N, C-alpha and C positions, 0 to 999 in steps of 0.2 A: 554886217560885213562878213564875208566868207573867210575862214581861216585857210592860209596857204602854207601848209607844213612843208611843201617841197622846197621852199626857199630858206628853211631853217638850217643853219650849219652847226656842226659840233662845236666850233669855236664860240658861236653865240651862246650855246647852252652852257659851255664851260664858264664864260664870263658871267652869265646870269646866275649860275649856281654859286659863284664866288660872292656876288653881291647879296644873294639870298642867305648865304651862310653867315656873312659878316654883318648884314643889314647896314652896309655902309659902302658907298661908291669909292670913298677914299681908301679904306682898308682893303677892298677888293682889288683896286688898282695896284696897291703896294704888293699884295700877295701874288699877283699875276705879272708884276714888273711891267705894267702898262701905265699910260697917263690916264687921269680921270676922264678927260673928254673922250678918249678912245673907248673906255668902259661904257660911258653913257651912250655913245653912238651905237655900240653893239646891242645894248639893251633896247634902245629905241627901234632899231631895225627888227629885233625879235618881236617887239610889241606890234609893229606894223604888219609883220607876217601873220601873227596870231589874231590881231584885230581886237585885243583886249589889253587893258593896263595890267602890268605885273607888279608894280610898286606904287605906293602912295607915300607922300612925305607930309608929315604933320610936325610943324616947327622944324627942328633940326634932326628929327628921327625918321628913319625909313622903315616902312612896314610892307609886308607882302599882302597883296590883294588875294581874294579867293582864287582867281585864275593863276596868280603867282604861286600860291601854295600847291595847286595841282601840278603846275609845270615843274616846280622844284622836286616833287616826288618822282616824276618821270625822268627828270634830268639826272637825278642820283642813280636811278636804275640803269640808265643808258651809260653813265660813266663806269658803273660797276661791270657792265657787260664788256666795255672796251678794255678795262683793266684785266678782266678774266681772259679775254682774247689775247692780250699782250703776253700774259703769263703762259698760256697754252702754246702759243707759237714760238715763244722763246725756248720753251722746253723741247719742242719739236726740232728746233735748230741746234739742240744739244747744249744750250746755255742754261746754267742754273741761275736764272735771274727772274725778274718779275716784281710784282707788287703784292705785299701781304698786309692786310688791314686787320688788326686785332683790337678788340675792345674788352676791357677787364673791369670787374668790380673794384671799387676804391680799396677795399681791404686786400684783394688779391694782388694789388700792385706791389706789395712788399716782396713777393717772390716772382711775380710775372715779369717784372723788368729784368731781373737777373736771368730768368729762363729765356727771354727774348735775346738778351745780350749774348748768351752762350750760343743760341741758334745762329745769330748774326755772324759770329766769328767764323763759322764754317759755311756760311752762305753770304759771302761778302758782296755779291752783285744784287742781292735782294733789297728792294726798297721797302722798309717797314714803317707802317703808320700805326701808332698806339694811341688809343683813347682810354683814359682812366675816368670812370664816371659812376653814377649811382645806378641802382637796380632799375629804376623807372626808365632811365635813358637807355640802358642796355636792352630792356624789353622792346622799347621803341625801335631801336636799331635792328633787332631781330625781326620785328614786324615788317620793317621797311626793306629787310634784306640788304642793309647798307654796309655790312662788314663781312669779312670771311669767317672769322671765328670769334666767339665770346667765351671768356672765362668768368664764371659766376657761381653763386650758390644754386641750389636746385631751382630750375625754371618751372613756371606753371604748367600743369599737365594739359590745360585746355589749348595751348598754342601748338601749332604744327612744327615741332622741333625735334631734332636729334640731339640727345644729350647723354654723355657718358661720364661717370665719376672717375677721377684719377688721383685724388689725394684727400686725406682727412683735413678738416678745418675745425679744430677744437676751440670752443668759446670758454673762456676762463674768467674768474672774478679777480679783479686787481684792487690793491689798496696801496696807499703810500707806504714807503719802507718802514716808517715808525709806527704804523697802526698797531693797536694792542692785540688784534687778532692774528697778526703775522706769527707763524710758528704753532698756532693751535692745531690740534688734531681733529679732523672730521667735524667741522662746525655744522650744527644742525641747520637744515634748509629753512625751517620756519623762523630762525633768527634773521634770515635775510629779508624777510617780509617787513621787518622793522627798520631796515636801512634805506637810506636815500641813494639812488643811483644816477650817475651821469651817463647818458645813453645817446645813441645815434637818433637821427630824425625819423619820424614816421615814414614808412615806405622803404626803408633800408632792409636788406635781407637779414642783417644781424638783429635789428630791432624786432622784426617779425618772429625770429626764432626764439628770442628771449621771452616775448610776450606769450607765445604758445607754450613754452616750458613752464612758466609760472601758472598759467591757466590749467595745464594738465596736472599740476601738483596742488590745485585748489588754494593757491596763495596769491595775495595781491602784490602788485609791483609798484613801488613808490618811486616816482621820477623827480629828481632834484633839478635836472637841467637837460635840455636837448641840444646836441651839438652836431655840426655837419661833417665832422671828420674824426678819424681815429686819433690823430695827433692831438686835436683839441681835447678829446676825452682824456687822453693820458695826462696832458698838462693840468686839466681840471682835477683829476684824482691826485696828482702830486701836490697840488695846492690845497688839498683837503676839502674839496667841495662835495665829495661823496665817493662811494665805491663805483667801480666800472665793470662792465662785462664786454670784453673785446676778444677778437681772434688772437690765438697764440702767435700767429704769423706776424703780428704787428709789434711784438714786445722785445725783440732781440736786443736792441740798443739799451732800452731802459733796464732790462734784467742784468745786462753786463755791467752797467754803471751803478746798479743797486738803488735806483730811484723809485722803482716799483717792486712790489712783491705779489706773488700769487697766494690766494687764500685757499685753504684745504676745506672745501665745502662738500657735503654729501651730494651725490648725484651730479657732481661736476667733474670734469668739463662736460659741456653739451657738445656731442660729436656731430658735426655737420660734414658736408663734403663739398669739394670744388668740382665743377663740371666743365667740360669743354662742349660748347653748344653751337649749332648752326641750324638754319632752316631745313626742314625735312625735304629731301629731294634736291637740295642744292648741289650743283656740280662744282666741287672744290677744285681750284687750280692746283697744278702740281706742287707749287710752293706751299699752299695752304695744307695740302695732304701731308707734305713733308713735315711741316710744323706740328700738325696734329699728332703724327707718329712720334715726333720728338718729345712732345708733352708726355705721352704715355711711357716712353722709354726712360726719360730723364727726370721727371718731376720729383721722384722720391729723393733726389739729391738736394732738393730745395725745401724739404720739410722743416718745420720750425724746431727750435730747441726743445729738449725733453721737459716734461713737467717736473719742477723742483719746488718743494714747499719749505 
């Protein structure tokens, strides 16, 4: 059967993309404020035009077929182009409006949300979409070119990206407030090799930086527990399940309340940097350019508390 792309409408692609994103006709209908039969009809018409099934249902679960995965990739690109066009022509009309899509590393969310809120106050007509996710998903979004800007740790050099550092990201060792090492001066690094650490999962930027640090110092790294969020790590350290290594950006509340303490360990903190990243050659919308400039101009105001041992 021949594919008839001339009959495909943007509305059909938008409905399909919602179903593909949620993997649920019901949730897609709710998100689009449509009835479920209307969503199903749009998908069927799209399948008729393409001549291939886009979804398969096994039990109560919906899955994308191979053709569905391919179309989802194209539909996201088409939606991005329309969003970019909307921003560009809004700017040409003299309106400071449009859509800004930003994705940030989980750890960066502690300051990125405040940075975006400050930007939004002076750009009230801008529709902002924020995705807080892990490093693997951020790299996938950069590969797909599915967002305007990404805030993350150093991206891989092999990807075709433009990345500029804008703020330091110190990694520090934390302990519960009553730990016997709190207040000690310059704890030897080799003592850390005997301690058990509560750490982020494999694949996170923080975990990779910690492992490289210990390898570079010819020390082993003992893992007591892997957890999927910084908040979970902090709670585990407070409970006495091990020491932790986290970004200083994540500790403001716990330091203010005295529930956690920083350990004064030689060669710490590990100084990393936050980068603003997008695909090389990407044409940023006026709003994305404005936010990128805002990051470089204002990020220093959102730096974490000073190191206090």
